[in-house]
C-alpha positions, -999 to +999 in steps of 0.1 A: -321+516-598-353+532-585-354+554-555-391+551-549-394+527-520-418+520-491-402+537-461-406+515-430-391+539-405-355+540-393-329+513-386-294+512-374-266+507-399-245+476-390-212+492-400-215+527-386-241+524-359-259+555-375-296+557-381-306+552-417-339+550-435-354+515-433-366+501-466-368+466-480-336+473-500-318+487-469-327+455-450-311+435-478-280+457-477-277+452-439-279+414-444-252+415-470-228+434-448-235+412-418-227+382-441-194+398-451-184+403-414-198+372-397-194+346-424-166+359-446-145+374-418-140+409-431-134+436-404-160+464-404-131+489-410-123+471-443-157+477-457-166+510-472-203+515-478-227+539-494-202+553-519-214+576-546-196+575-579-201+610-595-203+612-632-203+642-655-209+636-692-219+660-720-230+687-695-251+663-675-243+651-640-254+621-620-243+597-593-242+559-591-244+542-558-217+516-550-229+497-520-197+482-508-160+484-515-139+458-497-104+468-488-087+440-469-054+452-455-062+486-469-061+475-506-092+477-528-101+442-540-138+441-549-169+463-552-203+448-544-234+463-559-268+454-545-295+455-572-328+438-569-339+415-597-319+399-624-282+398-619-271+391-655-285+425-666-264+442-639-230+427-648-220+455-671-229+482-645-207+464-619-178+462-643-180+498-652-183+509-616-152+488-606-133+504-635-143+540-624-147+541-586-110+548-581-081+559-602-071+523-606-091+493-617-106+474-588-097+438-596-132+422-589-168+433-591-198+415-577-235+421-581-261+406-558-298+407-552-292+394-516-302+359-526-277+352-553-244+368-565-222+369-595-185+377-591-166+390-621-130+396-630-130+433-638-102+433-664-118+406-686-155+407-675-153+370-670-177+354-645-155+336-620-180+326-594-217+325-586-237+325-553-231+345-521-207+318-510-186+326-541-176+360-525-141+357-512-134+353-476-110+377-459-082+352-458-087+344-495-087+381-502-054+387-484-038+359-504-051+372-537-037+407-530-002+394-527+017+406-559-015+419-574-010+447-600-033+476-596-034+493-630-049+525-641-073+525-670-064+545-701-083+578-703-101+569-736-113+537-720-124+555-688-145+577-710-162+547-727-169+531-693-183+564-680-207+566-710-219+530-704-225+536-667-241+569-673-266+554-698-274+523-677-277+539-643-281+577-644-303+581-676-324+551-667-330+565-632-339+599-647-364+582-670-379+564-641-382+596-621-396+616-650-419+591-667-423+556-653-419+556-615-428+591-606-466+588-607-487+612-626 
């Protein structure tokens, strides 16, 4: 995900009320979180935003932004990644992030470009729903959480997921910064 954006000034974050840099991507993120609160019924306190998933691999370090983690009733249910462009190419990133962001597997992962969304079951990678309306409502989420098993991922599998995420997000960003997007 590129960091080279047109800065439009400052805006107020819907969740925190704090001032943040205003970009086209930030405007999309703000629309997504407003949708989660006003249409899907989540409480602002149940939405964690602007998380940074730190990765260290083979002596290299990097971070991957996770836009939202929904925790209805305090239990992690779904991460949501905002990534402009094609969603299908971002599915694997969302799955890896949901498998790594906590010490247990987050049951669902979603990727959205603010116009469409794909919701995936994290353990299988299966596409279970499409479209922004396919994101669970708070009441659906509460029902889904009943009796849900939050499992940890085996260390060898976590390492594989880390490599996938590192290659797809951290190294591709570094390449963009160094060669493609940085300007010469």
